[in-house]
N, C-alpha and C positions, 0 to 999 in steps of 0.2 A: 379455478372455479370447478373445472371438471373433476379433479381429484377430490376436492372438498365435498362436492356433491355425492360422489361415489362412497366416500368413507363416512358420510353422515354428518359432516360439519355444516349444519343447517344455517341458512342466512336469514330466516324469518322466524318470528315467534319469541317466546319468553326465554328460551335457552339459546338464542342466536349469538353467534360470535360477531360482535359489532365493531371489532377493531378495524382500523383503516388497513387497506392492503399493504402499505409500506411498513406497518407495525407487526405484521404476521411473520412468522419464521418460515420463509419459503423453503429452506433446506429440509425442514421436517415434513412439509407438505409434499415436496418433490420426491422425498425418499419413498413415498407410497405410490409412485407412478407405476401403472400396469400397462401392458400393450394395448388393451382396449381403450385406455385413456388417450393414447396417442392416436388411435383410429378416430375417436370422437373429435380430437383436435384438428384432424384433417390429413394426417399422414396416411399414405396408402399401405395396405397390409403387406405387400411385397417388400417395401422398404423396412417396415417394422420387423419382419421376419429375418432380415439380414443383420439386425443389431443384436448381438449375443447378450449384451448387458446394458441396462439403463442405469446410469449413475446420477447421483445428486450431490452437490457440494454445498457446504454451509459457508456463510460469510466468515472471514477471518477476524479474530479479535485483536485488540491492540497488542497484546503480548506476542501473539503469533507473528504479527507484522514486524515487530522489533527483532524477533529471532531471525526472520527472513533478511532483514537489513544487516545483521551482524554475524550470524553463525555459519552459514554454508561456506565452502571453500572459496567460492567465487562471489561472496556477498557484495552487495552494492557499496557498503561502507569501505570494504577492503579495496574495491576497484578505485574509488575516489581517492583513498589515501595513497594508492600507488601512483595515480596521476599527479598528485601534489608532490610525491617523492621525486618525480622526474625534475621538478623545479627546486629540489632540496628544501621543501617546506613541509612541516608537520601539519596534519589535518586532524583536529580533535573535535569530538562531538560531546556536548554536555548531555548527561543522561536524560534530562527533560527535553532535549532537542530531538532525540530518537522517538520519544513518546509523542512529541508534537508532529513529527513526520507521519507516524502511524495514525494519529488522530485525524490528520488532514486527509489521508487516504481513505479513511472510514467516512469522513464527511463528504468527500467527493464521490464515494461509492465506487472507487476504482480498484480496491483490493491491492494485491501485491503488484500488479502491473502498473499501478499509479505511483509507486514509490520512486522509481527512477525519474519521472517527470517532476515530482516534488523536489528531489535532490538537485535536479538540473536547474530548476527555477531558483533555488536557494543559493547555489554556488556559481551560476553562470557568470555573473558580473565579476566575481572574485577570480574565477579561472582566466578571464581575459586580462585582469589587472596584474596578477602575480608574475607572468613571464617578463614584463617590462621593468620589474623592480628586483633589486639585488639585496634589499635590506629586510626582507620578510623572513621571520623565523617560524611563525606558526599562524594558522588560521583556526579560530574556534567558532563552531556553529552553535548558536544558542537557540532556545525556544523562541525568543523574540525574532531572530533572523528568519526562522521558518514561517512563523505565523504572520508577521507584519511585512514580510518580504523586504527587510532591510539587509544590508550587507553583513556577513559574518564579521566577527572581530578579527582584525589583522594585527598581529603582534610582531613588532620589528626588533631587530638585534639591538643590543645596547651599544653605546659608542665604543666600549672596550672590545667587544667581540667583532665588530665590523672591521676594525683595524687588522685583525689577524687573518 
């Protein structure tokens, strides 16, 4: 409200921005923060003077969250695949499952930090079941297993492959 008032985003009158606070782009508003805004907010000038840069971050979009899940060297999907590799089980994600994970993080308003919790909720029961079984070939995470919190699909070896 302090920044909006300073930059002239009026809250009263015919030209008022009548959107709800949760519908406003806070990243755009916070990018205009000045030291005097922080003083009006209640921070002491000695503290403000020690901050060389004030930065604002925007909410991550679905595409960015999917990239965070899959692309970095230590991406979450790669970490979970490695955990399943220890049990000689392949872990696959349907493309729409990755989108569902990202959408769930957006819905929970947790951003990238919430991705691990969503994956953990989706795979927890499966990760406890797999070590006790020797017939599992692959686990496939689908959109439904993410959104409805059902177990991912477990694919077992065929009878001919189990014998070898």
